[in-house]
N, C-alpha and C positions, 0 to 999 in steps of 0.2 A: 601589436595589432589585436584588437578585441574581436572576439567571435560572438556572433549572435545566434542564439538558439530559441526557437519558439517555446513558449511555456509548456506545450505538449511534450516536448523532448524530455524535460525534467520530470513531469508527471508520469510519463511512460517508464522511465527508469524506476521510479518508486513503485508503480503498479506491478511491474514484473517482479520486483524484489518482494513485495508483499505476498504475491502468489507463491514465489519460490520458498520463502521462509514458512509460509502457512503449510505448504505441502511437506516440507522437511520435518515439521512438527506433527505431521499426520492429522491436521485439523481440517475439517470440512469448512466450507464457507459459513454454514449454520453455526458450527461450534465457535468459530472465531467471532461471529456476530454476537452470539449470546454472551461470550466471555468479555467482549469489549463494550457491551451494552449498546450495540448498533443493530440496525435491521439487516437481514440477509440480503435484501435488495440493494442496500447501500454498499455492502461488501462486494456484491456482484458488479455494481457500477464502478466502484473504485478499481477493481481488478481488470475491468474491460478496457481494451485498447481502442475500442471503437466508439465509446461514449465520452463525451466531453464533460466529465464530472470532476470538479475540483473538490478538495478536502482540506480541512484545517490542520495545522500543526498539532492541535490538541487531539484530533482524531488519529493522526499518525502516531502520536505518543501513546495513546490507549492501545492501539494495535501492537506497537513495539513491546509494551509492557506485557500484554497477553502472550506474545510469542517469545518473550524473555530474550529479546535482542536489544542491542544499542540502537537507538533511533538513527544514528549516523549510517548504519548498515543499509538502510533503505536507499541511500544516495550513491551507493557504489555501482558504477557502470561496469557490466561484465562483457 
């Protein structure tokens, strides 16, 4: 039996993990944005669970590189 999850489900797992890893590295949203060459507004939107903002795998890769984590870690549901 296949299970269906709205795309928001997967985005929300990633959003929560981005915020978690950012805080573990003691980065502000501004610091992460600057290091990943993104705007702070975009980082805020990515981390927000209330905004319907999608992001590309390239953006996710840039954030993972800055945070020095494996991109797969963003997909782990806790």
